[in-house]
A tleap script that builds the chain and sets N, CA, C and O, in Angstrom:
source leaprc.protein.ff14SB
mol = sequence {
  NMET MET LEU PHE ASP ILE LYS HIE LYS LEU
  TYR TYR GLU ALA ILE ASN THR SER ARG PRO
  LEU MET SER LEU SER HIE GLN GLY ARG THR
  TRP GLY TYR VAL PRO LYS LEU LEU ASN GLY
  LYS LYS THR LYS PHE TRP VAL ASP TYR THR
  HIE GLY ARG TYR MET TYR PHE GLU HIE ASP
  GLN LYS TRP TYR ARG VAL ARG TYR LEU GLN
  SER ASN TYR LYS LYS GLN ASN HIE ASP ILE
  PHE ASN GLY VAL LEU ILE ASP LEU LEU THR
  GLU GLY GLU GLU LEU LYS LEU LEU LYS GLY
  LYS ILE GLU LYS ASP LYS ARG LEU LEU CILE
}
set mol.1.N position { 0.576 -1.452 -0.051 }
set mol.1.CA position { -0.020 0.078 -0.019 }
set mol.1.C position { 1.144 1.377 0.325 }
set mol.1.O position { 2.220 1.457 0.919 }
set mol.2.N position { 0.372 2.167 -0.309 }
set mol.2.CA position { 0.955 3.429 -0.499 }
set mol.2.C position { 0.407 4.656 0.167 }
set mol.2.O position { -0.798 4.424 0.081 }
set mol.3.N position { 0.516 5.831 0.785 }
set mol.3.CA position { 0.240 6.496 1.074 }
set mol.3.C position { 0.468 7.789 -0.077 }
set mol.3.O position { 1.621 7.957 -0.474 }
set mol.4.N position { -0.406 8.514 -0.502 }
set mol.4.CA position { 0.737 9.713 -1.432 }
set mol.4.C position { -0.610 11.112 -1.015 }
set mol.4.O position { -1.808 11.392 -1.042 }
set mol.5.N position { 1.109 11.704 -0.567 }
set mol.5.CA position { 0.483 13.470 0.015 }
set mol.5.C position { -0.106 14.408 -1.072 }
set mol.5.O position { 0.753 14.880 -1.817 }
set mol.6.N position { -1.154 14.711 -1.278 }
set mol.6.CA position { -1.983 15.426 -2.228 }
set mol.6.C position { -1.046 16.993 -3.004 }
set mol.6.O position { -0.777 17.299 -4.165 }
set mol.7.N position { -0.744 17.782 -1.403 }
set mol.7.CA position { -0.144 18.842 -1.810 }
set mol.7.C position { 1.015 18.811 -2.152 }
set mol.7.O position { 1.239 19.838 -2.792 }
set mol.8.N position { 2.204 17.971 -2.053 }
set mol.8.CA position { 3.424 17.619 -2.513 }
set mol.8.C position { 4.012 16.911 -3.292 }
set mol.8.O position { 5.108 17.108 -3.819 }
set mol.9.N position { 3.064 15.750 -3.441 }
set mol.9.CA position { 3.248 14.833 -4.403 }
set mol.9.C position { 3.674 13.977 -4.521 }
set mol.9.O position { 3.777 13.425 -5.617 }
set mol.10.N position { 4.266 13.327 -3.006 }
set mol.10.CA position { 4.995 12.461 -2.803 }
set mol.10.C position { 3.820 11.147 -2.519 }
set mol.10.O position { 2.604 11.139 -2.331 }
set mol.11.N position { 4.996 9.960 -2.607 }
set mol.11.CA position { 4.759 8.853 -1.915 }
set mol.11.C position { 5.313 8.516 -1.095 }
set mol.11.O position { 6.490 8.855 -0.970 }
set mol.12.N position { 4.456 7.400 0.142 }
set mol.12.CA position { 5.428 6.786 1.353 }
set mol.12.C position { 4.529 5.127 1.572 }
set mol.12.O position { 3.386 4.709 1.756 }
set mol.13.N position { 5.957 4.605 1.402 }
set mol.13.CA position { 4.916 2.874 2.143 }
set mol.13.C position { 4.589 3.082 3.020 }
set mol.13.O position { 4.941 3.863 3.905 }
set mol.14.N position { 3.256 1.852 2.818 }
set mol.14.CA position { 2.488 1.558 4.222 }
set mol.14.C position { 2.587 0.283 4.240 }
set mol.14.O position { 2.444 -0.313 3.173 }
set mol.15.N position { 2.829 -0.383 5.328 }
set mol.15.CA position { 2.970 -1.672 5.725 }
set mol.15.C position { 2.178 -2.246 6.352 }
set mol.15.O position { 2.271 -2.143 7.575 }
set mol.16.N position { 0.988 -3.150 5.725 }
set mol.16.CA position { 0.181 -4.061 6.635 }
set mol.16.C position { 0.687 -4.451 8.253 }
set mol.16.O position { 1.752 -5.067 8.242 }
set mol.17.N position { 0.236 -4.256 9.359 }
set mol.17.CA position { 0.680 -4.832 10.699 }
set mol.17.C position { -0.316 -5.272 11.720 }
set mol.17.O position { -1.200 -6.103 11.507 }
set mol.18.N position { -0.126 -4.714 12.724 }
set mol.18.CA position { -1.130 -5.680 13.926 }
set mol.18.C position { -1.301 -4.402 14.551 }
set mol.18.O position { -0.374 -3.600 14.435 }
set mol.19.N position { -2.297 -4.082 15.176 }
set mol.19.CA position { -2.954 -2.503 16.500 }
set mol.19.C position { -1.704 -2.956 17.027 }
set mol.19.O position { -1.294 -4.073 17.343 }
set mol.20.N position { -1.010 -1.373 17.047 }
set mol.20.CA position { 0.138 -1.216 18.225 }
set mol.20.C position { -0.115 -1.366 19.275 }
set mol.20.O position { -1.251 -0.946 19.493 }
set mol.21.N position { 0.694 -2.062 20.749 }
set mol.21.CA position { 0.613 -1.654 21.950 }
set mol.21.C position { 0.223 -0.640 22.402 }
set mol.21.O position { 1.279 -0.013 22.332 }
set mol.22.N position { -0.453 0.022 22.810 }
set mol.22.CA position { -0.814 1.167 23.436 }
set mol.22.C position { -1.475 1.536 24.799 }
set mol.22.O position { -2.380 2.343 25.012 }
set mol.23.N position { -0.640 0.564 25.856 }
set mol.23.CA position { -1.421 0.514 27.242 }
set mol.23.C position { -0.534 1.648 27.499 }
set mol.23.O position { 0.398 2.021 26.787 }
set mol.24.N position { -1.033 2.270 28.868 }
set mol.24.CA position { 0.078 2.926 29.433 }
set mol.24.C position { 1.370 2.753 30.068 }
set mol.24.O position { 2.329 3.502 30.251 }
set mol.25.N position { 1.097 1.479 30.366 }
set mol.25.CA position { 2.548 0.644 31.268 }
set mol.25.C position { 3.247 -0.158 29.868 }
set mol.25.O position { 3.755 -1.273 29.988 }
set mol.26.N position { 3.226 0.127 29.349 }
set mol.26.CA position { 3.718 -0.821 28.401 }
set mol.26.C position { 5.132 -0.387 27.300 }
set mol.26.O position { 5.107 0.158 26.197 }
set mol.27.N position { 6.728 -1.062 28.424 }
set mol.27.CA position { 7.782 -0.345 28.060 }
set mol.27.C position { 8.040 0.945 28.432 }
set mol.27.O position { 9.080 1.439 27.996 }
set mol.28.N position { 7.093 1.835 29.381 }
set mol.28.CA position { 7.775 3.256 29.771 }
set mol.28.C position { 7.425 4.243 28.275 }
set mol.28.O position { 7.847 5.376 28.043 }
set mol.29.N position { 6.406 3.276 27.289 }
set mol.29.CA position { 6.299 4.437 25.871 }
set mol.29.C position { 5.710 5.538 26.133 }
set mol.29.O position { 5.329 5.764 27.281 }
set mol.30.N position { 5.553 6.290 25.282 }
set mol.30.CA position { 4.374 7.709 25.532 }
set mol.30.C position { 4.046 7.596 23.971 }
set mol.30.O position { 4.601 7.439 22.883 }
set mol.31.N position { 3.020 7.745 24.449 }
set mol.31.CA position { 2.162 7.829 22.714 }
set mol.31.C position { 1.560 9.022 22.316 }
set mol.31.O position { 1.016 9.665 23.213 }
set mol.32.N position { 1.531 9.439 21.266 }
set mol.32.CA position { 0.340 10.764 20.802 }
set mol.32.C position { 0.245 10.425 19.258 }
set mol.32.O position { 0.853 9.524 18.681 }
set mol.33.N position { -0.814 11.507 18.603 }
set mol.33.CA position { -1.181 11.058 17.844 }
set mol.33.C position { -1.296 12.674 16.920 }
set mol.33.O position { -1.348 13.803 17.408 }
set mol.34.N position { -1.307 12.327 15.665 }
set mol.34.CA position { -1.571 13.840 14.216 }
set mol.34.C position { -2.773 13.176 13.808 }
set mol.34.O position { -3.006 12.044 13.385 }
set mol.35.N position { -3.486 14.204 14.052 }
set mol.35.CA position { -5.173 13.827 13.042 }
set mol.35.C position { -4.612 14.228 11.387 }
set mol.35.O position { -4.204 15.373 11.197 }
set mol.36.N position { -4.618 13.689 10.767 }
set mol.36.CA position { -4.718 13.942 8.982 }
set mol.36.C position { -5.869 13.637 8.737 }
set mol.36.O position { -6.546 12.942 9.494 }
set mol.37.N position { -6.329 14.176 7.482 }
set mol.37.CA position { -7.234 13.214 6.446 }
set mol.37.C position { -6.468 12.583 5.260 }
set mol.37.O position { -5.778 12.887 4.287 }
set mol.38.N position { -7.124 11.267 6.075 }
set mol.38.CA position { -7.139 9.970 4.747 }
set mol.38.C position { -8.063 9.223 3.780 }
set mol.38.O position { -8.802 8.279 4.063 }
set mol.39.N position { -7.897 9.789 2.630 }
set mol.39.CA position { -9.181 9.722 1.620 }
set mol.39.C position { -10.444 10.703 2.523 }
set mol.39.O position { -11.300 10.151 3.213 }
set mol.40.N position { -10.387 11.674 2.415 }
set mol.40.CA position { -11.442 12.649 3.221 }
set mol.40.C position { -12.066 12.564 4.387 }
set mol.40.O position { -12.976 13.350 4.653 }
set mol.41.N position { -11.587 11.398 5.430 }
set mol.41.CA position { -11.992 11.256 6.452 }
set mol.41.C position { -10.798 11.662 7.702 }
set mol.41.O position { -9.643 11.378 7.387 }
set mol.42.N position { -10.932 12.093 8.634 }
set mol.42.CA position { -10.524 12.307 9.737 }
set mol.42.C position { -9.989 10.981 10.571 }
set mol.42.O position { -10.710 10.267 11.268 }
set mol.43.N position { -8.560 10.803 10.349 }
set mol.43.CA position { -7.709 10.071 10.732 }
set mol.43.C position { -6.983 10.021 11.887 }
set mol.43.O position { -6.770 11.231 11.952 }
set mol.44.N position { -6.380 9.533 12.949 }
set mol.44.CA position { -5.339 9.317 13.523 }
set mol.44.C position { -4.519 8.570 13.369 }
set mol.44.O position { -4.625 7.371 13.109 }
set mol.45.N position { -3.395 9.334 13.544 }
set mol.45.CA position { -1.759 8.833 13.283 }
set mol.45.C position { -1.151 8.714 14.749 }
set mol.45.O position { -0.780 9.683 15.412 }
set mol.46.N position { -1.107 7.500 15.123 }
set mol.46.CA position { -0.583 6.720 16.128 }
set mol.46.C position { 1.194 6.728 16.387 }
set mol.46.O position { 1.835 5.687 16.241 }
set mol.47.N position { 1.812 7.943 16.757 }
set mol.47.CA position { 3.236 8.061 16.894 }
set mol.47.C position { 3.631 7.314 18.186 }
set mol.47.O position { 2.904 7.489 19.164 }
set mol.48.N position { 4.656 6.537 18.295 }
set mol.48.CA position { 5.381 6.361 19.725 }
set mol.48.C position { 7.006 7.329 19.977 }
set mol.48.O position { 8.053 7.169 19.350 }
set mol.49.N position { 6.764 8.174 20.934 }
set mol.49.CA position { 7.354 9.129 20.791 }
set mol.49.C position { 8.890 8.911 21.514 }
set mol.49.O position { 9.825 9.704 21.408 }
set mol.50.N position { 8.897 7.888 22.120 }
set mol.50.CA position { 9.704 7.262 22.925 }
set mol.50.C position { 11.021 6.637 22.199 }
set mol.50.O position { 12.215 6.928 22.266 }
set mol.51.N position { 10.241 5.588 21.430 }
set mol.51.CA position { 11.339 4.800 20.459 }
set mol.51.C position { 10.775 4.380 18.902 }
set mol.51.O position { 11.054 3.451 18.143 }
set mol.52.N position { 9.843 5.531 18.817 }
set mol.52.CA position { 9.216 4.804 17.257 }
set mol.52.C position { 10.066 5.810 15.930 }
set mol.52.O position { 10.520 6.950 15.832 }
set mol.53.N position { 9.958 4.838 15.239 }
set mol.53.CA position { 10.211 5.695 13.815 }
set mol.53.C position { 8.766 5.770 12.824 }
set mol.53.O position { 8.439 6.410 11.825 }
set mol.54.N position { 8.080 4.678 13.754 }
set mol.54.CA position { 6.803 4.998 12.466 }
set mol.54.C position { 5.696 5.030 12.710 }
set mol.54.O position { 5.466 4.442 13.766 }
set mol.55.N position { 4.681 5.516 12.163 }
set mol.55.CA position { 3.165 6.355 12.866 }
set mol.55.C position { 2.266 4.889 12.275 }
set mol.55.O position { 2.583 4.292 11.246 }
set mol.56.N position { 1.460 4.616 12.902 }
set mol.56.CA position { 0.410 3.928 12.984 }
set mol.56.C position { -1.145 4.452 12.693 }
set mol.56.O position { -1.683 5.301 13.405 }
set mol.57.N position { -1.777 3.844 11.574 }
set mol.57.CA position { -3.126 4.468 11.624 }
set mol.57.C position { -4.020 3.055 10.982 }
set mol.57.O position { -3.623 2.145 10.255 }
set mol.58.N position { -5.458 3.332 11.630 }
set mol.58.CA position { -6.546 2.484 11.181 }
set mol.58.C position { -7.372 2.980 10.103 }
set mol.58.O position { -7.877 4.102 10.113 }
set mol.59.N position { -7.529 1.994 9.018 }
set mol.59.CA position { -8.237 2.326 7.735 }
set mol.59.C position { -9.046 1.293 7.275 }
set mol.59.O position { -8.460 0.401 6.662 }
set mol.60.N position { -9.912 1.221 7.380 }
set mol.60.CA position { -11.024 -0.018 7.102 }
set mol.60.C position { -10.683 -1.091 8.098 }
set mol.60.O position { -10.208 -2.111 7.599 }
set mol.61.N position { -10.799 -1.075 9.147 }
set mol.61.CA position { -10.781 -2.004 10.285 }
set mol.61.C position { -9.005 -2.868 10.292 }
set mol.61.O position { -8.799 -3.843 11.014 }
set mol.62.N position { -8.091 -2.373 9.520 }
set mol.62.CA position { -6.711 -3.154 8.966 }
set mol.62.C position { -5.704 -1.719 9.438 }
set mol.62.O position { -5.900 -0.544 9.131 }
set mol.63.N position { -4.675 -2.264 10.219 }
set mol.63.CA position { -3.804 -1.297 10.557 }
set mol.63.C position { -2.429 -1.127 9.390 }
set mol.63.O position { -1.946 -1.864 8.530 }
set mol.64.N position { -2.172 0.072 9.832 }
set mol.64.CA position { -1.183 0.154 8.850 }
set mol.64.C position { 0.313 0.605 9.271 }
set mol.64.O position { 0.309 0.701 10.499 }
set mol.65.N position { 1.042 0.785 8.976 }
set mol.65.CA position { 2.481 1.735 9.759 }
set mol.65.C position { 3.667 2.265 8.700 }
set mol.65.O position { 4.475 1.472 8.216 }
set mol.66.N position { 3.676 3.581 8.422 }
set mol.66.CA position { 4.132 4.377 7.937 }
set mol.66.C position { 5.723 5.316 8.209 }
set mol.66.O position { 5.745 6.394 8.803 }
set mol.67.N position { 6.730 4.762 7.743 }
set mol.67.CA position { 7.782 5.883 8.423 }
set mol.67.C position { 7.435 7.297 8.336 }
set mol.67.O position { 6.624 7.632 7.473 }
set mol.68.N position { 7.941 8.172 9.114 }
set mol.68.CA position { 7.539 9.700 9.589 }
set mol.68.C position { 8.569 10.189 8.957 }
set mol.68.O position { 8.394 11.368 8.651 }
set mol.69.N position { 9.587 9.749 8.636 }
set mol.69.CA position { 10.655 10.401 8.279 }
set mol.69.C position { 11.158 9.514 7.064 }
set mol.69.O position { 11.302 8.317 7.311 }
set mol.70.N position { 11.419 9.919 5.890 }
set mol.70.CA position { 11.620 9.327 4.784 }
set mol.70.C position { 12.341 10.367 3.261 }
set mol.70.O position { 11.735 11.386 2.929 }
set mol.71.N position { 13.263 10.054 2.709 }
set mol.71.CA position { 14.021 10.867 1.892 }
set mol.71.C position { 13.222 10.129 0.437 }
set mol.71.O position { 13.911 9.451 -0.325 }
set mol.72.N position { 11.902 10.320 0.194 }
set mol.72.CA position { 11.588 9.798 -0.895 }
set mol.72.C position { 12.136 9.165 -2.076 }
set mol.72.O position { 11.911 9.263 -3.282 }
set mol.73.N position { 13.146 8.295 -1.156 }
set mol.73.CA position { 13.957 7.054 -2.634 }
set mol.73.C position { 14.934 7.638 -3.324 }
set mol.73.O position { 15.816 6.859 -3.685 }
set mol.74.N position { 15.117 9.186 -3.743 }
set mol.74.CA position { 15.420 10.014 -4.343 }
set mol.74.C position { 17.098 10.586 -4.233 }
set mol.74.O position { 18.002 10.791 -5.043 }
set mol.75.N position { 16.911 10.711 -2.647 }
set mol.75.CA position { 17.785 11.533 -2.440 }
set mol.75.C position { 19.183 10.493 -1.341 }
set mol.75.O position { 18.926 9.510 -0.646 }
set mol.76.N position { 20.349 11.034 -1.500 }
set mol.76.CA position { 21.618 10.151 -0.968 }
set mol.76.C position { 21.806 10.289 0.580 }
set mol.76.O position { 21.091 11.118 1.144 }
set mol.77.N position { 22.438 9.771 1.111 }
set mol.77.CA position { 21.924 10.173 2.953 }
set mol.77.C position { 22.770 11.776 2.879 }
set mol.77.O position { 22.091 12.672 3.381 }
set mol.78.N position { 23.691 12.080 2.505 }
set mol.78.CA position { 24.185 13.222 2.588 }
set mol.78.C position { 23.457 14.354 2.413 }
set mol.78.O position { 23.681 15.449 2.929 }
set mol.79.N position { 22.421 14.008 1.535 }
set mol.79.CA position { 21.073 14.887 1.439 }
set mol.79.C position { 20.099 15.371 2.416 }
set mol.79.O position { 19.434 16.406 2.461 }
set mol.80.N position { 20.218 13.973 3.476 }
set mol.80.CA position { 19.538 14.331 5.085 }
set mol.80.C position { 19.875 15.974 5.261 }
set mol.80.O position { 19.104 16.923 5.406 }
set mol.81.N position { 21.118 15.926 5.197 }
set mol.81.CA position { 21.231 17.771 5.982 }
set mol.81.C position { 21.098 18.491 5.877 }
set mol.81.O position { 20.900 19.404 6.679 }
set mol.82.N position { 21.158 18.444 4.237 }
set mol.82.CA position { 20.795 19.884 3.141 }
set mol.82.C position { 18.784 19.807 3.459 }
set mol.82.O position { 18.242 19.943 2.362 }
set mol.83.N position { 18.113 19.701 4.178 }
set mol.83.CA position { 17.001 20.016 4.085 }
set mol.83.C position { 15.972 19.286 3.512 }
set mol.83.O position { 14.776 19.485 3.725 }
set mol.84.N position { 16.609 18.140 2.524 }
set mol.84.CA position { 15.695 17.391 2.104 }
set mol.84.C position { 15.041 15.992 2.489 }
set mol.84.O position { 14.821 15.058 1.718 }
set mol.85.N position { 14.762 16.057 3.949 }
set mol.85.CA position { 13.871 14.878 4.574 }
set mol.85.C position { 12.980 15.500 4.600 }
set mol.85.O position { 12.779 16.708 4.715 }
set mol.86.N position { 11.888 13.941 4.396 }
set mol.86.CA position { 10.377 14.938 4.445 }
set mol.86.C position { 9.881 14.532 5.965 }
set mol.86.O position { 10.420 13.487 6.329 }
set mol.87.N position { 9.261 14.927 6.643 }
set mol.87.CA position { 8.882 14.553 7.689 }
set mol.87.C position { 7.399 14.719 7.627 }
set mol.87.O position { 6.770 15.760 7.438 }
set mol.88.N position { 6.894 13.349 7.844 }
set mol.88.CA position { 5.545 12.832 7.688 }
set mol.88.C position { 4.338 13.467 8.893 }
set mol.88.O position { 3.124 13.590 8.731 }
set mol.89.N position { 5.298 13.846 10.296 }
set mol.89.CA position { 4.718 14.265 10.922 }
set mol.89.C position { 3.722 15.801 10.855 }
set mol.89.O position { 2.525 15.902 11.125 }
set mol.90.N position { 4.819 17.058 10.337 }
set mol.90.CA position { 4.148 17.968 9.848 }
set mol.90.C position { 3.984 18.225 8.651 }
set mol.90.O position { 3.427 19.210 8.168 }
set mol.91.N position { 4.410 17.445 8.187 }
set mol.91.CA position { 3.869 17.959 6.188 }
set mol.91.C position { 2.608 16.248 5.781 }
set mol.91.O position { 2.573 15.301 6.566 }
set mol.92.N position { 2.075 16.272 4.949 }
set mol.92.CA position { 0.832 15.657 4.419 }
set mol.92.C position { 0.132 15.972 5.093 }
set mol.92.O position { -0.005 14.973 5.799 }
set mol.93.N position { -0.599 16.813 5.520 }
set mol.93.CA position { -2.031 16.956 5.765 }
set mol.93.C position { -3.230 16.371 5.253 }
set mol.93.O position { -4.176 16.221 6.027 }
set mol.94.N position { -3.357 15.898 3.642 }
set mol.94.CA position { -3.914 15.341 2.830 }
set mol.94.C position { -3.392 14.262 2.348 }
set mol.94.O position { -2.276 14.135 1.844 }
set mol.95.N position { -4.404 13.284 2.543 }
set mol.95.CA position { -3.557 11.932 2.126 }
set mol.95.C position { -4.288 11.025 1.191 }
set mol.95.O position { -5.491 11.161 0.965 }
set mol.96.N position { -3.548 10.105 0.653 }
set mol.96.CA position { -4.705 8.656 -0.103 }
set mol.96.C position { -4.198 7.492 0.142 }
set mol.96.O position { -3.006 7.257 -0.056 }
set mol.97.N position { -4.710 6.956 0.424 }
set mol.97.CA position { -4.268 5.338 0.444 }
set mol.97.C position { -4.709 4.521 -0.457 }
set mol.97.O position { -5.852 4.100 -0.636 }
set mol.98.N position { -3.361 4.237 -1.240 }
set mol.98.CA position { -3.614 3.432 -2.485 }
set mol.98.C position { -3.059 1.973 -2.533 }
set mol.98.O position { -2.421 1.339 -1.692 }
set mol.99.N position { -3.451 1.679 -3.638 }
set mol.99.CA position { -2.509 0.114 -3.688 }
set mol.99.C position { -1.725 -0.188 -4.656 }
set mol.99.O position { -1.946 0.047 -5.843 }
set mol.100.N position { -0.563 -0.838 -4.103 }
set mol.100.CA position { 0.474 -1.335 -4.812 }
set mol.100.C position { 1.873 -0.706 -4.390 }
set mol.100.O position { 1.894 0.299 -3.679 }
set mol.101.N position { 3.035 -1.309 -4.837 }
set mol.101.CA position { 3.781 -0.707 -4.211 }
set mol.101.C position { 4.936 0.461 -5.098 }
set mol.101.O position { 4.595 0.842 -6.218 }
set mol.102.N position { 6.029 0.867 -4.603 }
set mol.102.CA position { 6.606 2.238 -4.875 }
set mol.102.C position { 7.521 1.666 -6.314 }
set mol.102.O position { 7.585 1.930 -7.515 }
set mol.103.N position { 8.279 0.535 -5.124 }
set mol.103.CA position { 8.951 -0.147 -6.251 }
set mol.103.C position { 8.833 -0.832 -7.414 }
set mol.103.O position { 9.808 -0.941 -8.157 }
set mol.104.N position { 7.523 -1.427 -7.749 }
set mol.104.CA position { 7.266 -1.786 -9.331 }
set mol.104.C position { 7.029 -0.541 -10.232 }
set mol.104.O position { 7.213 -0.443 -11.445 }
set mol.105.N position { 6.563 0.412 -9.321 }
set mol.105.CA position { 6.209 1.274 -10.456 }
set mol.105.C position { 6.564 2.826 -9.997 }
set mol.105.O position { 6.078 3.706 -9.287 }
set mol.106.N position { 7.939 2.565 -11.013 }
set mol.106.CA position { 8.799 3.538 -10.969 }
set mol.106.C position { 8.618 4.439 -11.980 }
set mol.106.O position { 9.614 4.708 -12.651 }
set mol.107.N position { 7.530 4.996 -12.259 }
set mol.107.CA position { 6.529 6.449 -12.582 }
set mol.107.C position { 6.398 6.793 -11.647 }
set mol.107.O position { 7.305 7.615 -11.518 }
set mol.108.N position { 5.736 6.759 -10.571 }
set mol.108.CA position { 5.378 6.865 -9.474 }
set mol.108.C position { 6.402 8.003 -8.529 }
set mol.108.O position { 5.994 8.913 -7.808 }
set mol.109.N position { 8.114 7.533 -8.860 }
set mol.109.CA position { 8.341 8.157 -8.089 }
set mol.109.C position { 8.610 9.709 -8.693 }
set mol.109.O position { 8.805 9.880 -9.897 }
set mol.110.N position { 8.598 10.955 -7.605 }
set mol.110.CA position { 8.766 12.170 -8.275 }
set mol.110.C position { 10.163 12.972 -7.918 }
set mol.110.O position { 10.409 14.053 -8.454 }
savepdb mol mol.pdb
quit
């Protein structure tokens, strides 16, 4: 699955996963959420602020995870320090969930 950021025209890989353990006493983790529009519906994207690299969200009773820091597969590691790293926590207010994989469809890369 892919998340498409409508404003910035970027794709993010979304991976099927199970519901994350968000209890209050789970290994001292701190959870929070960021509200976003996903396919026109307001959705909570959950973030583990203590240990996490992923945002978790539920769509049609299925859970997905997506890395909230990405470089859009076109940038090199040294470019990260030049401000090209994409932060999905602050960007991507309106998203669409699409079927497919980024690696299989090279024309989707921007």
